[in-house]
Each structure stands twice: as C-alpha cells, then as structure tokens.
Rosetta silent file (secondary structure, phi, psi, omega in degrees, C-alpha in Angstrom):
SEQUENCE: MVRKGSPVRVRSWASGCPGSLPPSVALLLQWPLVAKYFVRYGGKVEAVRKRWTDERLDDLNHRVDDGFRRVEDDEVDARFEAMGARFENLNDRFDRLNRLIISIGGGAIATFVASLMLSPL
SCORE:     score description
SCORE:     0.000 S_00000001
   1 L     0.000  140.543 -177.588   89.480   95.506   87.048 S_00000001
   2 L  -102.228  128.291  176.877   86.478   96.209   84.897 S_00000001
   3 L   -77.611  148.666 -178.772   83.664   93.685   84.807 S_00000001
   4 L   -66.329  127.251  176.820   82.273   92.797   81.421 S_00000001
   5 L    91.122   -6.798 -179.623   79.237   94.866   80.570 S_00000001
   6 L   -87.963  142.468  179.510   79.621   97.406   83.375 S_00000001
   7 L   -72.765  146.831 -179.624   79.779  101.079   82.419 S_00000001
   8 E  -119.497  135.988  177.413   83.065  102.899   83.005 S_00000001
   9 E   -78.017  133.755 -179.125   83.412  106.593   83.787 S_00000001
  10 L  -102.583  140.706 -178.819   85.667  108.351   81.295 S_00000001
  11 L   -67.696  167.279 -174.640   87.884  111.232   82.349 S_00000001
  12 L   -68.206  -16.460 -179.928   87.266  114.749   81.137 S_00000001
  13 L   -67.674  -19.072  176.518   90.085  114.561   78.561 S_00000001
  14 L   -90.242   67.450 -176.313   87.746  112.474   76.405 S_00000001
  15 L   -69.355  148.038  179.584   85.631  115.483   75.580 S_00000001
  16 L    87.178   -4.872  178.969   82.560  114.965   73.497 S_00000001
  17 L   -96.903  152.028  177.550   82.023  111.430   74.792 S_00000001
  18 L   -65.258  164.418 -175.012   79.077  110.441   76.925 S_00000001
  19 L   -63.993  -38.850  179.086   79.556  110.102   80.703 S_00000001
  20 E  -128.550  136.296 -175.950   79.561  106.303   80.888 S_00000001
  21 E  -127.616  160.141  172.466   80.774  103.940   78.201 S_00000001
  22 L   -62.829  154.244 -175.862   81.090  100.189   77.809 S_00000001
  23 H   -58.557  -37.500 -177.984   84.448   98.873   79.061 S_00000001
  24 H   -64.674  -39.608  179.562   85.805   98.061   75.615 S_00000001
  25 H   -70.070  -39.560  179.888   85.258  101.624   74.391 S_00000001
  26 H   -64.420  -40.008  178.053   86.720  103.097   77.561 S_00000001
  27 H   -66.178  -37.676  177.159   89.857  100.965   77.211 S_00000001
  28 H   -63.998  -37.156  179.905   90.247  102.043   73.609 S_00000001
  29 H   -72.534  -23.122 -178.848   90.016  105.685   74.664 S_00000001
  30 H   -86.767  -17.122 -177.255   92.690  105.207   77.354 S_00000001
  31 H   -59.654  -39.950  178.531   95.293  103.612   75.078 S_00000001
  32 H   -60.981  -36.624  179.045   96.643  106.916   73.676 S_00000001
  33 H   -67.072  -44.332  178.873   97.317  108.140   77.211 S_00000001
  34 H   -64.029  -43.068 -179.179   99.065  104.909   78.197 S_00000001
  35 H   -64.480  -37.928  179.486  101.107  104.885   74.996 S_00000001
  36 H   -61.219  -45.362 -179.821  102.173  108.504   75.523 S_00000001
  37 H   -70.612  -34.191  178.553  103.606  107.738   78.975 S_00000001
  38 H   -65.089  -44.697 -179.803  105.202  104.512   77.772 S_00000001
  39 H   -68.312  -40.483 -176.113  106.971  106.290   74.929 S_00000001
  40 H   -68.719  -44.203 -173.110  107.949  109.267   77.094 S_00000001
  41 H  -105.791  -17.882 -175.970  109.344  107.350   80.085 S_00000001
  42 H   -65.408  -41.008 -178.417  110.028  103.856   78.778 S_00000001
  43 H   -75.025  -28.791 -176.877  113.199  104.708   76.858 S_00000001
  44 H   -70.014  -33.659 -178.571  114.757  106.853   79.588 S_00000001
  45 H   -64.143  -43.051 -179.993  114.906  104.072   82.157 S_00000001
  46 H   -67.608  -36.725  179.623  117.030  101.902   79.903 S_00000001
  47 H   -66.285  -36.602  179.584  119.308  104.849   79.043 S_00000001
  48 H   -67.100  -39.402 -179.597  119.938  105.577   82.722 S_00000001
  49 H   -64.101  -33.518 -177.955  120.926  101.972   83.388 S_00000001
  50 H   -71.126  -20.279 -176.595  123.529  102.062   80.622 S_00000001
  51 L   -83.343  -10.035 -179.948  125.313  105.023   82.243 S_00000001
  52 L   -73.290  121.379  177.009  126.250  103.167   85.447 S_00000001
  53 L  -109.676  173.542  178.146  129.965  102.431   85.407 S_00000001
  54 H   -62.987  -37.869  179.433  132.142  100.558   87.871 S_00000001
  55 H   -62.882  -42.607  179.808  133.458  103.870   89.251 S_00000001
  56 H   -67.018  -39.302  177.772  129.948  105.135   89.948 S_00000001
  57 H   -64.710  -40.405  177.151  128.980  101.856   91.591 S_00000001
  58 H   -64.544  -41.308  177.996  132.094  101.973   93.780 S_00000001
  59 H   -62.473  -42.500  177.679  131.333  105.583   94.723 S_00000001
  60 H   -63.704  -40.550  178.520  127.762  104.634   95.628 S_00000001
  61 H   -61.147  -43.100  179.134  129.035  101.703   97.686 S_00000001
  62 H   -66.232  -39.724  179.145  131.382  104.021   99.641 S_00000001
  63 H   -65.449  -38.998  177.799  128.632  106.561  100.245 S_00000001
  64 H   -65.056  -43.345  178.673  126.300  103.862  101.568 S_00000001
  65 H   -62.492  -42.292  177.899  129.031  102.539  103.869 S_00000001
  66 H   -62.615  -39.003  178.672  129.760  106.069  105.154 S_00000001
  67 H   -63.929  -41.468  178.042  126.075  106.601  105.835 S_00000001
  68 H   -66.708  -36.563  177.862  125.874  103.392  107.857 S_00000001
  69 H   -63.694  -40.812  179.043  128.992  104.391  109.833 S_00000001
  70 H   -63.804  -39.713 -179.028  127.418  107.729  110.712 S_00000001
  71 H   -70.685  -36.597 -176.348  124.231  106.033  111.863 S_00000001
  72 H   -71.943  -21.364 -172.806  126.094  103.383  113.845 S_00000001
  73 L   -51.132  -83.922  174.230  128.172  105.876  115.876 S_00000001
  74 L  -150.532   12.424  176.945  125.815  106.781  118.687 S_00000001
  75 H   -66.401  -41.782 -178.814  122.849  108.369  117.036 S_00000001
  76 H   -69.383  -41.471  179.704  120.887  105.133  117.223 S_00000001
  77 H   -62.114  -41.270  179.231  121.898  104.503  120.838 S_00000001
  78 H   -64.379  -39.298  178.992  120.760  107.990  121.856 S_00000001
  79 H   -65.413  -41.317  178.908  117.430  107.454  120.132 S_00000001
  80 H   -66.326  -37.612  178.072  116.896  104.118  121.894 S_00000001
  81 H   -65.304  -42.124  178.476  117.742  105.665  125.269 S_00000001
  82 H   -64.411  -39.162  179.172  115.274  108.493  124.655 S_00000001
  83 H   -67.241  -38.069  176.649  112.634  105.977  123.614 S_00000001
  84 H   -61.246  -41.406  177.965  113.321  103.937  126.759 S_00000001
  85 H   -64.476  -38.143  178.710  112.770  107.029  128.906 S_00000001
  86 H   -66.848  -36.614  177.316  109.498  107.715  127.125 S_00000001
  87 H   -68.225  -36.605  176.029  108.344  104.146  127.774 S_00000001
  88 H   -61.591  -42.801  178.070  109.216  104.489  131.471 S_00000001
  89 H   -62.454  -40.342  179.193  107.086  107.638  131.593 S_00000001
  90 H   -66.245  -39.670  177.617  104.279  105.773  129.836 S_00000001
  91 H   -63.144  -40.412  177.247  104.526  102.886  132.307 S_00000001
  92 H   -61.701  -41.174  179.471  104.239  105.342  135.217 S_00000001
  93 H   -64.697  -40.271  177.360  101.129  106.839  133.667 S_00000001
  94 H   -65.381  -37.563  177.692   99.544  103.398  133.256 S_00000001
  95 H   -63.291  -43.679  177.979  100.350  102.570  136.880 S_00000001
  96 H   -63.730  -40.689  178.370   98.627  105.761  138.065 S_00000001
  97 H   -64.304  -40.247  178.267   95.636  105.034  135.839 S_00000001
  98 H   -62.129  -44.517  177.715   95.414  101.491  137.205 S_00000001
  99 H   -62.558  -39.394  179.697   95.434  102.801  140.796 S_00000001
 100 H   -64.380  -44.806 -179.860   92.736  105.344  139.928 S_00000001
 101 H   -63.512  -42.474  179.329   90.481  102.701  138.339 S_00000001
 102 H   -64.257  -42.042 -178.896   90.915  100.373  141.316 S_00000001
 103 H   -67.725  -39.510  178.373   90.162  103.135  143.817 S_00000001
 104 H   -67.123  -43.951  178.195   87.042  104.285  141.925 S_00000001
 105 H   -62.990  -41.517  177.408   85.856  100.680  141.538 S_00000001
 106 H   -63.734  -40.791  177.348   86.519   99.964  145.225 S_00000001
 107 H   -64.183  -39.583  179.686   84.626  103.101  146.241 S_00000001
 108 H   -66.368  -41.622  178.898   81.677  102.132  144.044 S_00000001
 109 H   -65.827  -42.276  179.031   81.568   98.632  145.519 S_00000001
 110 H   -63.220  -40.263  178.102   81.844   99.984  149.065 S_00000001
 111 H   -64.202  -41.615  178.969   79.020  102.441  148.390 S_00000001
 112 H   -63.438  -44.178 -179.898   76.850   99.643  146.984 S_00000001
 113 H   -65.818  -41.551 -179.893   77.503   97.387  149.987 S_00000001
 114 H   -64.834  -38.872  179.261   76.828  100.240  152.430 S_00000001
 115 H   -67.995  -32.923  176.059   73.561  101.102  150.698 S_00000001
 116 H   -68.824  -38.124 -178.147   72.469   97.450  150.916 S_00000001
 117 H   -72.914  -34.724 -175.762   73.304   97.285  154.627 S_00000001
 118 H   -88.796  -16.432 -178.643   71.589  100.554  155.525 S_00000001
 119 L   -80.293  139.242  177.387   68.452  100.099  153.449 S_00000001
 120 L   -74.566  136.884  179.787   65.461   98.531  155.209 S_00000001
 121 L   -94.196    0.000    0.000   64.400   95.251  153.695 S_00000001
C-alpha cells in the first residue's frame, strides 16, 4: 500500500521518467501494464471453464480416486515405518547427549568440591 504523499520508485519500463514520483502519477503509469495482463489472461480463464464437460469431470474424479488408491496401498505405511525408525535413532542420540552432559556436569561439580576441600582457607 502506498501512503499519500510518499514517493514511489518506478520500474525501468517507464523510461524518461524521474526516479521517484508521487503515488498518483506512479499508479497512472502502472495501469497500462495491469490492463495488458488483464486483457491477455482474463478472457482465457473463462474460456477454460466452459470446456469442462461431465465426461471430463468424471475422468478427473476417477484419476483422483486411482491416485488415492495407489497412495493408500502401503506406500504411506512404509514411509511412517521409516520415519519411526529415524525417530528411534534420534531418541538414542538424545539419550547419549543427555548422559554426556550429566557426566561433564558431574565432573565439573566434583572438581569444584575437591578444589574447595583441598585449598587452604
């Protein structure tokens, strides 16, 4: 959104124009570009919709159903099993990391306590 009174940078297709223009002028310069795309693509969308017949819709429905049947077979189950194995591996890694942190922390605490006991006060 353009604030009122703020300068807007104009693209290079507006040759001969200064680098920053008031918003109203910049919007006027952009209208031919917007209109070109509206005219070029606006009519085609409606034409494509008119070509859909009941036979094509039925064919699309069957293709979608076939795709879901293929996915439902055991492809999804195999993927979930593989993902489960990866999570088990990840859990093992976290367990090892937890043991490492506890052992390092315990060693640091033991070293601190030993240094307090052995240092002369």
